[in-house]
Each structure stands twice: as structure tokens, then as C-alpha cells.
GUZAPA-867729 format. One record per residue: y, x, z of N, C-alpha, C in turn; residue in three letters; residue number from 1. Coordinates in steps of 0.2 Angstrom, whole numbers. Layout:
N
PT    nyy    nxx    nzz   cayy   caxx   cazz    cyy    cxx    czz    r    k
PT      Y      X      Z      Y      X      Z      Y      X      Z  ALA  NUM
...
END
This chain:
153
PT    nyy    nxx    nzz   cayy   caxx   cazz    cyy    cxx    czz    r    k
PT     -6      4      0      0      0      0      6      4      0  MET    1
PT     11      3     -4     17      7     -5     22      5      1  ALA    2
PT     25     10      3     30     10      9     35      5      7  ALA    3
PT     37      0     12     42     -5     10     49     -2     13  VAL    4
PT     54     -2      9     60      0     11     64     -5     14  GLN    5
PT     67     -3     20     72     -8     23     77     -4     27  HIS    6
PT     82     -7     29     88     -4     32     89     -8     39  THR    7
PT     91     -5     44     93     -8     50    100     -6     52  VAL    8
PT    104    -11     53    111     -9     55    113    -14     61  ALA    9
PT    119    -12     64    122    -16     69    125    -22     66  VAL   10
PT    124    -28     69    127    -34     66    134    -34     67  VAL   11
PT    138    -36     62    145    -38     62    146    -45     60  GLY   12
PT    153    -47     60    155    -54     59    152    -56     52  ASP   13
PT    152    -52     47    150    -54     40    142    -56     40  ASP   14
PT    138    -53     45    131    -54     45    129    -61     49  ASP   15
PT    134    -64     52    132    -69     57    128    -75     53  LEU   16
PT    131    -77     47    127    -83     44    120    -81     43  PRO   17
PT    118    -75     41    111    -73     39    107    -72     46  GLU   18
PT    111    -69     51    107    -68     57    105    -75     60  LEU   19
PT    110    -80     60    108    -86     63    102    -90     60  LEU   20
PT    100    -89     53     94    -91     51     88    -88     54  GLY   21
PT     88    -81     55     83    -78     58     82    -80     66  LEU   22
PT     88    -81     69     88    -83     76     85    -90     76  VAL   23
PT     86    -94     72     83   -101     72     76   -101     71  GLY   24
PT     73    -96     67     66    -96     66     63    -93     73  ALA   25
PT     66    -88     76     64    -85     82     64    -91     87  TYR   26
PT     69    -95     88     69   -100     93     64   -105     92  LEU   27
PT     62   -107     85     57   -111     83     50   -109     86  ASP   28
PT     49   -102     85     43    -99     87     42   -100     95  PHE   29
PT     47    -99     99     47   -100    106     48   -107    108  TYR   30
PT     49   -112    104     50   -119    105     56   -119    110  GLU   31
PT     62   -116    108     68   -116    112     73   -119    108  ALA   32
PT     78   -122    111     83   -127    108     90   -125    109  THR   33
PT     92   -119    110    100   -118    111    103   -120    104  PRO   34
PT    109   -122    104    113   -124     98    115   -118     94  SER   35
PT    117   -119     88    119   -114     84    126   -111     87  ASP   36
PT    130   -115     90    136   -113     93    135   -108     98  ASP   37
PT    130   -110    102    128   -106    108    126    -99    106  GLU   38
PT    122    -99    100    119    -93     97    125    -88     94  MET   39
PT    129    -92     91    135    -88     88    140    -85     94  LEU   40
PT    140    -89     99    144    -86    105    141    -80    108  ALA   41
PT    134    -80    108    131    -74    111    132    -68    106  LEU   42
PT    131    -69     99    132    -64     95    139    -61     95  SER   43
PT    144    -66     95    151    -64     95    153    -60    101  ARG   44
PT    150    -62    107    151    -58    113    149    -51    112  ALA   45
PT    143    -50    109    140    -43    108    145    -39    103  LEU   46
PT    147    -42     98    151    -39     93    158    -37     96  ILE   47
PT    160    -41    100    167    -40    103    167    -34    108  ALA   48
PT    161    -33    112    161    -29    117    154    -25    118  ASP   49
PT    152    -21    113    146    -18    113    144    -13    118  PRO   50
PT    150    -10    121    149     -5    126    147     -8    133  GLU   51
PT    149    -14    134    148    -18    140    142    -23    140  ARG   52
PT    142    -26    134    137    -32    133    131    -30    130  GLU   53
PT    131    -27    124    125    -25    120    126    -25    113  GLY   54
PT    121    -25    109    122    -25    102    116    -29     99  VAL   55
PT    117    -31     93    111    -34     89    110    -30     83  GLN   56
PT    104    -29     81    103    -26     74    100    -31     69  PHE   57
PT    102    -30     63     99    -34     58     95    -30     53  LEU   58
PT     89    -31     51     85    -28     46     85    -31     40  ALA   59
PT     86    -28     34     86    -30     28     80    -27     24  ARG   60
PT     78    -30     19     73    -27     15     76    -24      9  ASP   61
PT     72    -21      4     75    -17     -1     80    -21     -6  ALA   62
PT     79    -28     -6     83    -32    -10     89    -34     -6  ALA   63
PT     90    -32      0     96    -34      4     95    -40      8  GLY   64
PT     89    -44      8     88    -50     12     87    -48     19  ARG   65
PT     90    -53     23     88    -52     30     81    -54     32  PRO   66
PT     78    -49     36     71    -50     37     69    -49     44  VAL   67
PT     74    -47     49     72    -46     56     78    -45     60  GLY   68
PT     78    -45     66     83    -44     71     81    -42     77  PHE   69
PT     85    -38     81     83    -37     88     90    -37     92  ALA   70
PT     90    -40     98     95    -40    103     94    -35    108  SER   71
PT     99    -31    110     99    -26    115    105    -27    120  LEU   72
PT    103    -29    126    108    -30    131    108    -25    137  PHE   73
PT    114    -23    139    114    -18    145    114    -21    152  TRP   74
PT    111    -18    156    111    -20    163    109    -14    167  THR   75
PT    108    -15    174    106    -10    178     99    -11    181  TRP   76
PT     96     -5    183     90     -6    187     90     -2    194  THR   77
PT     90     -6    199     90     -3    206     84      1    207  THR   78
PT     79     -1    205     73      3    207     72     10    203  THR   79
PT     76     10    198     76     17    194     82     21    195  ARG   80
PT     87     17    198     94     20    199     98     22    193  GLY   81
PT     98     17    188    102     19    182    103     13    178  GLY   82
PT    106     14    172    107      9    167    100      8    163  ARG   83
PT    100      1    161     94     -1    158     96     -5    151  LEU   84
PT     92     -4    146     93     -7    140     87    -13    140  GLY   85
PT     89    -19    138     84    -24    138     84    -27    131  VAL   86
PT     78    -26    127     78    -29    121     75    -36    122  MET   87
PT     80    -40    122     79    -47    124     76    -51    118  ASN   88
PT     77    -49    112     74    -53    106     72    -48    101  ASP   89
PT     66    -49     98     64    -45     93     60    -50     88  LEU   90
PT     62    -51     82     59    -55     77     59    -52     70  PHE   91
PT     53    -53     67     52    -51     60     50    -57     56  VAL   92
PT     53    -59     51     51    -64     46     43    -63     45  ASP   93
PT     39    -69     45     32    -68     44     30    -64     38  PRO   94
PT     34    -65     32     33    -62     26     34    -55     26  ALA   95
PT     38    -52     31     39    -45     31     35    -41     37  ALA   96
PT     31    -45     40     27    -42     46     22    -37     43  ARG   97
PT     20    -32     47     15    -27     44     18    -22     40  GLY   98
PT     25    -22     40     28    -17     35     32    -11     39  THR   99
PT     31    -11     46     34     -6     50     41     -8     52  GLY  100
PT     43    -14     51     50    -17     52     51    -17     60  LEU  101
PT     46    -20     63     46    -21     71     47    -14     74  ALA  102
PT     43     -9     72     44     -2     74     51      0     73  ASP  103
PT     54     -1     67     61      2     65     66     -2     70  ALA  104
PT     65     -8     71     70    -12     76     69     -9     83  LEU  105
PT     63     -8     85     62     -5     92     65      2     92  ILE  106
PT     64      6     87     67     13     86     75     13     87  ALA  107
PT     78      8     83     85      7     83     88      5     90  ALA  108
PT     84      1     94     86      0    101     85      6    105  CYS  109
PT     80      9    104     79     16    108     84     21    107  ALA  110
PT     86     22    101     91     26     99     98     25    102  GLN  111
PT     99     18    101    106     16    104    106     17    112  ARG  112
PT    100     16    115    100     18    122    101     26    123  CYS  113
PT     98     30    120     99     37    120    106     39    119  ARG  114
PT    109     36    114    116     37    113    121     36    119  GLU  115
PT    119     31    122    123     29    128    121     32    135  ARG  116
PT    116     36    134    113     39    140    109     35    145  GLY  117
PT    106     29    142    102     25    145     95     27    144  VAL  118
PT     91     28    150     85     31    150     79     26    149  ARG  119
PT     80     20    150     74     15    149     76      9    145  TRP  120
PT     71      7    141     72      1    137     66     -3    139  LEU  121
PT     67     -9    140     62    -14    142     62    -20    138  GLU  122
PT     57    -24    138     57    -31    135     51    -34    137  TRP  123
PT     50    -41    135     45    -45    137     43    -49    131  GLN  124
PT     37    -51    132     34    -56    126     29    -61    130  THR  125
PT     28    -66    126     23    -71    129     16    -68    129  ALA  126
PT     13    -71    134      6    -68    136      1    -69    130  GLN  127
PT      3    -74    126     -2    -75    120      1    -73    114  ASP  128
PT      6    -69    114      8    -66    108      5    -59    107  ASN  129
PT     -1    -59    105     -5    -53    104     -3    -49     98  HIS  130
PT     -1    -51     93      2    -47     88      8    -43     90  ARG  131
PT     12    -46     94     18    -42     96     15    -37    101  ALA  132
PT     11    -38    105      8    -34    110      5    -28    107  GLN  133
PT      2    -29    101     -1    -23     97      4    -19     95  ALA  134
PT     10    -21     92     15    -17     90     18    -13     96  VAL  135
PT     19    -16    102     22    -13    107     17     -7    110  TYR  136
PT     11     -8    110      6     -3    112      6      3    107  GLU  137
PT      7      1    100      7      6     95     13     11     95  ARG  138
PT     19      8     97     25     12     98     25     16    104  VAL  139
PT     20     15    109     19     19    115     22     16    121  GLY  140
PT     24      9    121     26      6    126     21      4    131  ALA  141
PT     22      4    138     17      3    143     18     -4    145  ARG  142
PT     13     -8    146     13    -15    149     15    -14    156  ARG  143
PT     19    -19    159     21    -20    166     16    -25    169  SER  144
PT     15    -25    175     11    -30    179     16    -34    183  GLU  145
PT     22    -34    181     27    -39    185     26    -46    182  TRP  146
PT     27    -51    186     28    -58    184     35    -60    184  LEU  147
PT     37    -64    179     43    -66    178     44    -73    181  ASP  148
PT     50    -74    185     51    -80    187     58    -82    185  TYR  149
PT     59    -89    184     66    -91    182     68    -97    186  SER  150
PT     74    -98    187     77   -103    191     83   -106    188  LEU  151
PT     83   -112    186     89   -115    183     94   -116    189  ASP  152
PT    100   -114    187    106   -114    192    112   -118    190  VAL  153
END
């Protein structure tokens, strides 16, 4: 199989309409229902303040079509004593899966962490998302044994 060419770049204002389509597919996968306005507000906050909030990356195929994205948020980790990058979202269009695109998006997030002096990149996935887990293990990530809890406030 020939190598598939793609590019990964930080999302800007001009990318938002195309990003929104991918975000919609991601939300459908997780059966989540935030509105387009809420998703645009999130992306615009990242574009406006990437040093404090985080960044989103948009992947395009060789023809320039948007085929994947990742969202990277900044926070702190008390147990490690430093800054933490959280890859909160990672999505690759089903037609582009298996091309190394997920690896490239993870690499972009890791590189941005290194550029900021952030030593750790973390993320989570659904327990039944075995395809994603295979990707994460392939890139050298280690599975955590923590349980996530959530409280609506």
C-alpha cells in the first residue's frame, strides 16, 4: 500500500466550517449533543488564546480535504508537579483510518507539548473503543488504571 500524504496544522478561523463537520461526526460517534454554537465557541476560545487554553489541529489529505482533528487543552497535574497537555478529542474520518493519520495527530499534540515545556500528554477513550486503544498502544502510550467520574454542576 502506498503511503498516504496528509498535512496537520493548527486550526484557524478559516478552518472552522470544515472542522465543525468533523466535530459533528465525532459527537455522533460518542452520542453527544452539544450545539454547533457551543462547538464554535470552544474552537474560537482556543484560537484566541492558545497559550492559556490550548489548540486544535486539523488534518487534511493530499487533496486538501479535512479528514481528522485533535483538541489539546492545557491544565496542571498536582501529582506530577507540572503542566499537563490533555488531548481531549481525537477523530479520523472512517475513510481515512489506517493511514497513520491518528499517529500524526498524536505526534502534533506531543510536539506542541514539548514546545511549551509540558512533559506529559494524556487522553482517554471509551472502554469499548478497541481500535483507538490499538493506536494508542502502537504509539507507545501506557494505559492508566484510573476511573473517571463526572458530576453535573
